[in-house]
N, C-alpha and C positions, 0 to 999 in steps of 0.2 A: 537796222537799216531796212527800210521797206521799199517796195517797188512802187513808183509813182505811175500807175497804169494810165489814169486820165491824162497826165502830162505827156506820157509817151505817145498816146493815141493822138493828142493834139499836135505833138511834134511831127508825127508821121503824116498827119493831114496837111500841115504847113509845108512839109517837104514835097509831098505829092502835088500841091498847088503850084509851088515854085517850079517843080520839074515839068508840069504840064505847060507852063508858060515858056520854059526853055525849050522843050521838045517841039513846040510849034516852029521855032527857028532852026532846029536840028532834026529833020525828019528821019534820021537814021536810028532813032530809038523806037523799036516796035511797041505796039500797044501792049500793056501789061508788063512793061519793063521800065527800069529807071537807070539813068546814067549817073554814075558816081565817079569822083576823082579820088584816087587812093595814093597815099605815100606820105612819108614824113617830111621830105624836103622837095624832091621832084615828084610831081603828081601825074599819074597815068589814068586815063579814062576807061571805065569798064561799064558795060551794060548788063544789068542783072534783073531777074524777074522780081516783081514787087512782092511775091510770096515770101521772099527772104526777110522782108520787113517785120514779119510776125514772129520770127524766131528769137528766143531770148539772147542767144550769142550775138546776133546781128543788132539787137536792141542795145547791147553793151557798147558796140561800136557807135551807134547813133548817139548814145549818151555822151561818149567821149567827144564826138563831133560837136554836140551842143555845148559842152563845157568849154571847148577850145574856140569855137567860131560863133556860137549863138546861131542866129539865122542869117548872118552876113558871111556867106561863103565866098572866098576870094576867087574861085574859079568860075563863079556864076552858077554852079550846080552844087549838089551835095558833095562836100569834101570830107573824107574820112581819114583822120590822122593815124594811120597804122602802116606797118611794113606791107609791101605789096605781096610778098610770099605768104604772110599770115592771112591776108584777105583772100587770096586765091585758095588757100587751104580750107578756110572757113566756108566760102561760097561753094566750093566743090563738094564738101560734105553735106551742105544744106540742100543742094540740088540733086544729090544721089538718092 
């Protein structure tokens, strides 16, 4: 099983394009950050720095999101299908 780096880069670019269109409507996302919706059933919105997109652990979450939703995210923004506590644990470690 290999890593599809060009695919992940393309996916991240598409996510950032989508996010920039959404953030024009929602100015509460600071420059250099991305809003994501996290949760398995109920979704909560988080704003995280785009630097986390480069981390392999976060790429695993993006891959799961791509497998589940493709690029048709039901919340209008990037939706990540994982438990909220697991997401908070991961992002806190990545930002430390």
